[in-house]
N, C-alpha and C positions, 0 to 999 in steps of 0.2 A: 504493499499499499504506499500510496505517496505521502510524504509528509509536506504540508503546506503552512508556512508561517506568514500570515498576513500582518503587514505592518504598516507604519506610516514613516514618512521621511520628507525633509524639506524639498529635495529634488531628485533627479534621476541619478546623479552621479554619486550622491549619498547613499541610496538605496543599493547601488550596486558595490559600493565600496566594502558593504558589510557581508558580500556574498559567502566568504570563507571564513568569516569571524567563528571562533569557537562558540557553539551554542545559537549560530544564526544571528539574527537581527535582534533578537531578545537578549541573547548574551552580550551584545555589544551596547545594550541600555536603549534600544529602540523599543517603542510601544508596539507590542506584538501580541496577536492572538494565533495560537498553533490549533490548525485543523487537520485532522488526517483525511485525506481523500475528497477534498473540496476543491475539485480542479479549477484553477484560476482564468481558463480561457472559456470552456464550454459551460460548466456549471454556474459560474458567475455571471457570464452573459445570459444565461436562463433567468437568474436572480434580478438582474438589471431589467430584463423584459417584464417580469412580474411586477417590480417596484414602479418602473415608469410607464408602463402600458404600450411600450414599443414592441416590435416583433424581435425575435431572437436575431434575425438577420441585422436589423438595424442596431441592435446592441454591438454585435460583434463588428459591425463597420464603423463604430465611433472611434475617433482618435483616441489612443492608449488602451484601447480594449486588448487584453492579453498581450501587448506588444513586449517581445522580448528585449529585454536592455542590456543583458549581460552577454559575455561571449559565447556564440553558440556552439564552440568547440569544447566548452566546459563540459567535464565528464559527470560530476556528480551532482549538481545543482545548477539551478538559473533563477534569474529575477525577471519578473514581468509586472507590467503597470495596469492598474485598474483605471478605468474611465473617472473622470471628475464628474460626470453625470450620475455615475453608480454612488461615488462616495456622497455627493450631495443628497442624494434619495435616502441613503442610509441613515446619514447624519439627521435627516428631518423626518424619520420615521415615527409616526406617533405611536405611543404604547397601544392604542386600541387597534392599530392596522396591523401589528406585529403578528399575531395568530393567524389572521386571514391570508396575509402574505406568505408566511410560512406554510400554510396549508396548500395555496396554490404551487409554491416553489416545491415542496415535497412531492407533489403530483408529475411534475416533469419526469420525462423518461429516465433521465441519469439518475436523479435521486431515488425515484422508485424502485429502480433496478438495484441500487445500492442499499435498499431496505429502510430508507429514511421515512419517519413518520412525522405528522405535523409538528409534534412535542420536541423532536430532535431538531427539526430543521427550526422550529421557533428559538431554541437555545443557540444554535449556530447563528441565526439572524440577529439574534439579540447582541451577542459578543461582536459581531461585525458592525452592527449599528452603533455600539458604544464606541468602539475602535475608531469609526468614520467621525463620530461627534467630537471626539478628542482630537483627531487629525484637522477638522475644520477649524476647530479652536485655535490649535497652533499653526494655521496657515500650511498644512502639509498635504501630500498626496498619499493615496494608497498604492501599496506593492504585495506581491506574493514572491518569496522564496520558495521554490518547488525543488524537492529533492527525493530521492528514491531510498 
């Protein structure tokens, strides 16, 4: 299963600088949410579609959507960006929309096949929403360090 550390950083260069840090971005002191198996490209684009009302294809076409920032030749891990649209939607997610959004997200093919339930998706969504809120407060962007 892939290990995905979702984190915030002020810019792309800072995000990539901690690719090989012991303990990943969290070990380097960056605000981090570790999530196993939450793919930062497909699954996160599905989340963006749920939260913003766009299609999956529109979410994937947005600037920064799953954009590889680190060296593609790196063998063990890489860093991708998340869209600012998603970060804003996560940061602004009201508590009364969390469970309905999580229910819709857990019904997407990737999460359904992975055995996600509305409750597990809600816990993940809450963690990402909280991270995004702190990132917005700090003027940071969201990223994912993906490793095997």
